[in-house]
Residue frames as a rotation matrix with the C-alpha (Angstrom) as fourth column:
ALA 1
-0.152 -0.985 -0.082 -114.42
0.703 -0.049 -0.709 2.60
0.694 -0.166 0.700 92.85
ALA 2
-0.413 0.051 0.909 -115.85
-0.385 -0.915 -0.123 5.64
0.825 -0.401 0.397 94.62
GLN 3
0.672 0.728 0.133 -117.96
-0.477 0.288 0.831 3.41
0.566 -0.622 0.541 96.84
ILE 4
0.547 -0.563 -0.620 -114.91
0.649 0.753 -0.111 1.38
0.529 -0.341 0.777 97.82
CYS 5
-0.515 -0.777 0.361 -113.15
0.409 -0.593 -0.694 4.62
0.753 -0.209 0.623 98.81
GLY 6
-0.598 0.317 -0.736 -115.96
0.769 -0.031 -0.638 5.37
-0.225 -0.948 -0.225 101.24
ILE 7
-0.936 0.312 -0.163 -117.90
-0.344 -0.910 0.232 7.92
-0.076 0.274 0.959 99.21
ASN 8
-0.351 0.901 0.256 -121.66
0.238 0.350 -0.906 7.74
-0.906 -0.257 -0.337 99.62
THR 9
-0.965 -0.128 0.231 -122.59
0.245 -0.107 0.964 7.42
-0.098 0.986 0.134 95.94
ASP 10
-0.129 0.985 0.117 -126.34
0.966 0.099 0.238 7.58
0.223 0.144 -0.964 96.54
ARG 11
0.361 0.214 -0.908 -125.94
0.596 -0.802 0.048 10.94
-0.717 -0.558 -0.417 98.28
VAL 12
-0.618 -0.660 -0.428 -123.67
0.039 -0.569 0.821 12.26
-0.785 0.491 0.377 95.52
LYS 13
-0.777 0.402 0.484 -126.19
0.600 0.239 0.764 11.17
0.191 0.884 -0.427 92.86
LEU 14
0.245 0.920 -0.306 -129.01
0.968 -0.251 0.019 12.87
-0.060 -0.301 -0.952 94.75
LEU 15
0.119 -0.283 -0.952 -127.01
0.293 -0.906 0.306 16.09
-0.949 -0.316 -0.025 95.09
CYS 16
-0.883 -0.467 0.045 -126.15
0.151 -0.192 0.970 15.99
-0.444 0.863 0.240 91.37
PHE 17
-0.419 0.814 0.401 -129.80
0.846 0.189 0.499 15.56
0.330 0.549 -0.768 90.41
MET 18
0.417 0.566 -0.711 -130.80
0.800 -0.600 -0.008 18.40
-0.431 -0.565 -0.703 92.75
LEU 19
-0.282 -0.616 -0.736 -128.15
0.098 -0.781 0.617 20.71
-0.954 0.102 0.281 91.28
THR 20
-0.920 -0.043 0.389 -129.16
0.382 0.122 0.916 19.78
-0.087 0.992 -0.096 87.73
SER 21
-0.022 0.989 0.145 -132.83
0.973 -0.013 0.232 20.49
0.231 0.147 -0.962 88.40
LEU 22
0.327 0.062 -0.943 -131.94
0.526 -0.841 0.127 23.83
-0.785 -0.538 -0.308 90.03
LEU 23
-0.642 -0.654 -0.400 -129.86
-0.005 -0.519 0.855 24.83
-0.767 0.551 0.329 87.01
ALA 24
-0.723 0.468 0.508 -132.61
0.666 0.280 0.691 23.70
0.181 0.838 -0.515 84.61
GLY 25
0.334 0.864 -0.376 -135.09
0.926 -0.375 -0.040 25.86
-0.175 -0.335 -0.926 86.50
CYS 26
0.039 -0.416 -0.909 -132.72
0.173 -0.893 0.416 28.84
-0.984 -0.173 0.037 86.30
ALA 27
-0.912 -0.370 0.176 -132.29
0.205 -0.041 0.978 28.24
-0.355 0.928 0.113 82.56
GLY 28
-0.264 0.905 0.334 -136.08
0.943 0.170 0.287 28.19
0.203 0.390 -0.898 82.14
ILE 29
0.469 0.390 -0.793 -136.38
0.626 -0.779 -0.013 31.50
-0.623 -0.490 -0.610 83.97
LEU 30
-0.405 -0.704 -0.583 -133.67
-0.001 -0.638 0.770 33.02
-0.914 0.312 0.258 81.78
VAL 31
-0.837 0.180 0.517 -135.43
0.547 0.236 0.804 31.82
0.023 0.955 -0.296 78.63
MET 32
0.160 0.985 -0.069 -138.71
0.987 -0.159 0.020 33.32
0.009 -0.071 -0.997 79.83
THR 33
0.175 -0.135 -0.975 -137.04
0.357 -0.914 0.191 36.72
-0.918 -0.381 -0.112 80.39
ASN 34
-0.818 -0.549 -0.171 -136.16
0.019 -0.323 0.946 36.85
-0.574 0.771 0.275 76.69
LEU 35
-0.520 0.706 0.480 -139.76
0.845 0.345 0.408 36.43
0.123 0.618 -0.777 75.57
PRO 36
-0.813 0.245 0.529 -141.96
-0.124 -0.959 0.253 39.42
0.569 0.140 0.810 74.82
ILE 37
0.116 0.903 0.413 -145.05
-0.895 -0.086 0.438 37.81
0.431 -0.420 0.799 76.37
PRO 38
-0.765 -0.372 0.525 -144.82
-0.586 0.739 -0.332 35.06
-0.265 -0.562 -0.784 79.00
SER 39
0.347 0.885 -0.310 -146.73
-0.938 0.329 -0.110 32.18
0.005 0.329 0.944 77.49
GLY 40
0.083 -0.246 0.966 -146.70
-0.317 0.912 0.260 28.42
-0.945 -0.328 -0.002 77.25
ASP 41
0.568 0.104 -0.816 -145.79
-0.817 -0.052 -0.575 28.35
-0.102 0.993 0.055 73.57
PRO 42
0.782 -0.243 0.574 -144.62
0.075 0.951 0.299 24.82
-0.619 -0.191 0.762 72.64
ILE 43
0.559 -0.618 0.553 -142.25
0.778 0.159 -0.608 26.13
0.287 0.770 0.569 69.95
ILE 44
0.951 -0.046 -0.306 -140.55
0.139 -0.819 0.557 28.57
-0.276 -0.572 -0.772 72.28
GLY 45
0.234 -0.962 -0.142 -136.92
-0.111 -0.172 0.979 27.89
-0.966 -0.213 -0.147 71.31
ARG 46
0.677 0.137 0.723 -137.28
0.584 0.498 -0.641 27.69
-0.448 0.856 0.257 67.57
ASN 47
0.867 -0.322 0.380 -134.99
0.109 -0.622 -0.775 30.63
0.486 0.714 -0.504 66.75
ILE 48
0.676 -0.638 0.368 -132.16
-0.708 -0.426 0.563 30.13
-0.203 -0.641 -0.740 69.21
GLU 49
0.875 -0.348 0.336 -130.47
0.363 0.932 0.020 27.11
-0.320 0.105 0.942 67.63
LEU 50
0.540 -0.697 0.472 -127.96
0.418 -0.264 -0.869 29.22
0.730 0.667 0.149 65.72
ASP 51
0.458 -0.350 0.817 -127.08
-0.692 -0.718 0.081 31.18
0.558 -0.602 -0.570 68.87
ILE 52
0.778 -0.116 0.617 -126.51
-0.441 0.599 0.669 28.00
-0.447 -0.792 0.415 70.84
ILE 53
0.782 -0.501 0.371 -124.40
0.614 0.721 -0.320 26.26
-0.107 0.478 0.872 68.19
ALA 54
0.472 -0.618 0.629 -122.38
0.161 -0.641 -0.750 29.41
0.867 0.455 -0.203 67.50
GLY 55
0.582 -0.223 0.782 -121.77
-0.766 -0.475 0.434 29.97
0.275 -0.851 -0.447 71.22
VAL 56
0.826 -0.263 0.498 -120.57
-0.056 0.841 0.538 26.41
-0.560 -0.473 0.680 71.76
ILE 57
0.646 -0.610 0.458 -118.27
0.728 0.311 -0.611 26.56
0.231 0.728 0.645 68.73
LEU 58
0.442 -0.478 0.759 -116.91
-0.189 -0.877 -0.442 29.97
0.877 0.052 -0.478 69.73
GLY 59
0.741 -0.097 0.664 -116.33
-0.670 -0.035 0.742 28.55
-0.048 -0.995 -0.091 73.20
GLY 60
-0.226 -0.971 -0.079 -113.81
-0.972 0.220 0.076 26.09
-0.056 0.094 -0.994 71.80
VAL 61
0.195 0.329 0.924 -115.80
-0.280 0.922 -0.269 22.86
-0.940 -0.206 0.272 71.54
SER 62
-0.714 -0.596 -0.368 -114.36
-0.542 0.136 0.829 20.86
-0.444 0.792 -0.420 68.68
PHE 63
0.300 0.766 -0.569 -116.44
-0.953 0.266 -0.144 19.31
0.041 0.585 0.810 65.91
TYR 64
-0.044 -0.448 -0.893 -114.13
-0.442 0.811 -0.385 16.34
0.896 0.377 -0.234 66.19
GLY 65
0.844 0.467 -0.263 -114.83
0.037 0.440 0.897 15.78
0.535 -0.767 0.354 69.89
GLY 66
0.351 -0.717 -0.602 -112.54
0.871 0.486 -0.071 15.54
0.344 -0.500 0.795 72.86
ARG 67
-0.782 -0.623 0.016 -112.04
0.581 -0.739 -0.342 19.27
0.225 -0.258 0.940 73.36
GLY 68
-0.129 0.714 0.688 -114.04
-0.003 -0.694 0.720 21.96
0.992 0.091 0.092 75.05
SER 69
-0.829 -0.110 -0.548 -115.06
0.537 0.114 -0.836 23.14
0.154 -0.987 -0.035 78.49
ALA 70
0.208 0.951 -0.228 -118.05
0.977 -0.191 0.094 24.60
0.046 -0.242 -0.969 80.27
ILE 71
0.085 -0.254 -0.963 -116.16
0.388 -0.882 0.267 27.85
-0.918 -0.397 0.024 80.92
GLY 72
-0.895 -0.445 -0.024 -115.29
0.123 -0.297 0.947 28.17
-0.429 0.844 0.321 77.22
THR 73
-0.462 0.817 0.344 -118.91
0.803 0.221 0.554 27.53
0.377 0.532 -0.758 76.28
PHE 74
0.315 0.555 -0.770 -120.04
0.837 -0.545 -0.049 30.17
-0.447 -0.629 -0.636 78.79
PHE 75
-0.261 -0.492 -0.830 -117.72
0.063 -0.867 0.494 32.76
-0.963 0.077 0.258 77.27
GLY 76
-0.939 -0.028 0.342 -118.71
0.336 0.123 0.934 31.75
-0.068 0.992 -0.106 73.74
VAL 77
-0.040 0.996 0.085 -122.40
0.962 0.015 0.273 32.24
0.271 0.093 -0.958 74.53
LEU 78
0.251 0.056 -0.966 -121.54
0.582 -0.806 0.105 35.51
-0.773 -0.589 -0.235 76.28
ILE 79
-0.763 -0.575 -0.294 -119.77
0.072 -0.528 0.846 36.74
-0.642 0.625 0.444 73.13
ILE 80
-0.700 0.569 0.432 -122.77
0.640 0.233 0.732 35.76
0.316 0.789 -0.527 71.00
GLN 81
0.274 0.878 -0.393 -125.19
0.961 -0.267 0.073 37.60
-0.041 -0.397 -0.917 73.27
VAL 82
-0.054 -0.369 -0.928 -123.01
0.311 -0.889 0.336 40.73
-0.949 -0.270 0.163 73.36
VAL 83
-0.954 -0.292 0.068 -122.77
0.134 -0.215 0.967 40.71
-0.268 0.932 0.244 69.55
ARG 84
-0.392 0.885 0.252 -126.51
0.836 0.228 0.500 40.12
0.385 0.406 -0.829 69.19
SER 85
0.343 0.518 -0.783 -127.34
0.817 -0.577 -0.024 42.92
-0.464 -0.631 -0.621 71.66
GLY 86
-0.437 -0.598 -0.673 -124.97
0.136 -0.783 0.607 45.26
-0.889 0.174 0.423 69.85
LEU 87
-0.937 0.123 0.326 -126.61
0.334 0.052 0.941 44.48
0.099 0.991 -0.089 66.51
VAL 88
0.017 0.995 -0.098 -130.07
0.978 0.003 0.208 45.08
0.208 -0.100 -0.973 67.98
VAL 89
0.222 0.006 -0.975 -128.99
0.548 -0.828 0.119 48.41
-0.806 -0.561 -0.187 69.50
ALA 90
-0.709 -0.574 -0.409 -127.47
-0.043 -0.544 0.838 49.40
-0.704 0.612 0.361 66.14
HIS 91
0.212 0.940 -0.268 -130.86
-0.490 -0.135 -0.861 48.62
-0.845 0.314 0.432 64.47
PHE 92
-0.812 -0.480 -0.333 -129.51
-0.546 0.421 0.724 45.94
-0.207 0.769 -0.604 62.15
ASP 93
0.096 0.825 -0.557 -132.00
-0.906 0.303 0.294 43.95
0.411 0.476 0.777 60.11
PRO 94
0.453 0.114 0.884 -132.82
-0.678 0.689 0.258 40.59
-0.580 -0.716 0.389 61.80
TYR 95
0.986 -0.109 0.126 -131.66
0.165 0.755 -0.634 38.69
-0.026 0.646 0.763 58.72
LEU 96
0.401 -0.889 0.222 -128.34
-0.292 -0.354 -0.889 40.54
0.868 0.292 -0.401 58.81
GLN 97
0.199 -0.271 0.942 -128.04
-0.978 0.007 0.208 39.64
-0.063 -0.963 -0.263 62.50
MET 98
0.786 0.139 0.602 -128.43
-0.181 0.983 0.009 35.96
-0.591 -0.116 0.798 61.64
ALA 99
0.857 -0.512 0.061 -125.93
0.187 0.198 -0.962 36.31
0.481 0.836 0.265 58.80
THR 100
0.229 -0.787 0.573 -123.43
-0.745 -0.521 -0.417 37.93
0.626 -0.331 -0.706 61.16
LEU 101
0.304 -0.069 0.950 -123.83
-0.806 0.513 0.295 35.14
-0.507 -0.856 0.100 63.71
GLY 102
0.951 0.052 0.306 -123.48
0.112 0.862 -0.495 32.59
-0.289 0.505 0.813 60.92
ALA 103
0.620 -0.778 0.102 -120.26
-0.168 -0.258 -0.951 34.26
0.767 0.572 -0.291 59.77
LEU 104
0.104 -0.555 0.825 -118.90
-0.986 -0.168 0.011 34.14
0.132 -0.815 -0.565 63.33
MET 105
0.592 0.191 0.783 -119.78
-0.417 0.904 0.094 30.46
-0.690 -0.382 0.615 63.48
LEU 106
0.965 -0.255 0.069 -118.08
0.185 0.465 -0.866 29.76
0.188 0.848 0.496 60.15
ILE 107
0.328 -0.886 0.328 -114.93
-0.602 -0.464 -0.650 31.56
0.728 0.016 -0.685 61.29
ALA 108
0.106 -0.254 0.961 -114.85
-0.948 0.265 0.175 29.60
-0.299 -0.930 -0.213 64.55
ALA 109
0.812 0.232 0.535 -115.47
-0.105 0.961 -0.256 26.31
-0.574 0.152 0.805 62.72
SER 110
0.830 -0.556 -0.047 -112.73
-0.039 0.027 -0.999 27.11
0.557 0.831 0.000 60.21
VAL 111
0.086 -0.802 0.591 -110.28
-0.906 -0.309 -0.288 27.81
0.414 -0.511 -0.753 63.02
ASP 112
0.349 0.118 0.930 -111.26
-0.674 0.720 0.162 24.48
-0.651 -0.684 0.331 64.60
VAL 113
0.980 0.025 0.198 -110.69
0.117 0.733 -0.670 22.58
-0.162 0.680 0.715 61.34
ILE 114
0.536 -0.839 0.091 -107.32
-0.341 -0.314 -0.886 24.26
0.772 0.443 -0.455 60.78
ARG 115
0.034 -0.498 0.866 -106.29
-0.999 -0.032 0.021 23.51
0.017 -0.866 -0.499 64.37
HIS 116
0.630 0.272 0.727 -107.36
-0.373 0.928 -0.024 19.87
-0.681 -0.256 0.686 63.99
ARG 117
0.959 -0.284 -0.010 -105.44
0.111 0.404 -0.908 19.41
0.262 0.869 0.419 60.73
ARG 118
0.255 -0.914 0.316 -102.29
-0.645 -0.405 -0.648 20.91
0.720 -0.039 -0.693 62.24
SER 119
0.101 -0.200 0.975 -102.51
-0.935 0.316 0.162 18.63
-0.340 -0.928 -0.155 65.27
GLU 120
0.906 0.267 0.329 -102.80
-0.145 0.925 -0.352 15.56
-0.398 0.271 0.876 63.00
ARG 121
0.715 -0.670 -0.199 -99.43
-0.295 -0.032 -0.955 16.28
0.634 0.741 -0.221 61.38
């Protein structure tokens, strides 16, 4: 349909791939800044799964699908990082930090389930 409207789809695809690779490179640089020693460790992201899932859920992405946005995810991850930084500055135990992030994730998931059940009625 886009091609029929006169849009050069090959050019748009190329630009999308270029933008995606640029953003992936920026994400790699940001991950490397969080490491104590720059290295090629193959298990580099093993402890950030909880942060990612909690950020996406806090950002408003529904477990049931169909809802969520990139802006919401950005702000959810921003909230997670601010909370994590605050806990580090306050010298909280790393296990307590993970428990706090887990509690935030459970609260956000509970709100999502309640919202979904109310919308079904």
